[in-house]
Structures are given as structure tokens and as C-alpha cells.
N, C-alpha and C positions, 0 to 999 in steps of 0.2 A: 423601484427597488433601490434602497440606499447602497452606498458604496461598501459599507462594512458588511452588509448582508451578502452582497455579490462576492466579496473576497472570501467570506466564510464558506459560501457555497462552492466556490472554486477550490478552496482548500479541502473540502469534503470530497469533491470529485477526484482531486489529486490523490488523496489518501486511499480511496477505494481502488482507483486504477493502478497505482503503484503496488498496493497490497495484493491485488489479484495477479499482477504480472510476476511479482517476486515469489508469490506462493506457488504458481504453476509453472513458470518458465524453467526453473532448474530441473524439473522432472520430465520435460518434453523431449522429443526425439531430436529437435534442432540443437539442443544444448550440447550434445556430444559432437555434432559436426563443428560447432563453433569452438569447442574446447580443443579439437585437434588442430585448429588453425592458430592456437596460441603459441608464442615462442617459448621454446624450452620444455623439457619433460617435467620440470618441477611445477610450472604453471598449469600444464595439462593435468597432472596428477591432482593438484589442488582443486581445479575446476570440476574434475570428475569424482572427487571424494564425496561420499555421502554426508560427511560432517559439514563440508562447506555448502552443499546443497541444502542441508537441513537448516544451517544458519541463515541462508538467504530466505528460505521459506518462513522461518521464524520471524525474520525482519518484516516479511510481508504480512504475517499475522498481526504484528504490532501495528502496522499501518492500517490494517482493516479495523482493528479494535479502536484505534485513535479516530478513524473516520466515523465509525458508528457512535462513539462517544460525542463527537462534535455534532453529529446529526441529531442525536437525541436532545442535546443541549439547545440546539437551534430550534427544534420543535417546541421545547418547553418555554423558551423565551418568546417565541411567536404566539403560543397559546396564552401565556401570561400577559402579553401586550394587548391581546384581543379582548381581555376581560375589562369591563368598566371599573373605574376606581370607586371605592365606597366612601 
């Protein structure tokens, strides 16, 4: 496997992992426990706000779409490279 293909694969895995974490983590039960450990009531209110949770989840969706886009491009390049030249 060439280095550029390895880096592309690692980037795809990064995008999918971060996307899933950012999509699901703000809505889990651990999020509230962590939010209550933040300093100051303003930080806690921001962390518990549905708007900030939704923004983080939206950023996770962006990462997932980016990862899927890179994955489909990677498959297209690999299938195009496998075809013999005419």
C-alpha cells in the first residue's frame, strides 16, 4: 500500500470516528456529568444547551459526510486504476 493511500485511509477512519463521536456524545448520559464539572454556571449552561449540543452533532454529521465522500472517491480511483488502459 502506498503512503498516499495509507494517509487517505487514515483520514477516512478519522472522519468517521470523530463524526460518530460528535454525533452521539452530546446526547449521552455522560455529557451531563461532565458538564456539571465545568467551571462556572455559564459554561455549564452552554454545554447543556440544546443549541450547542445540536451544533456539535451537526459538526459530526459534516465529518461523516466528508468521510463518506472521501471513501467513495477512494473506491472510484481504485476501480479506475484497476482498469487496463486502451
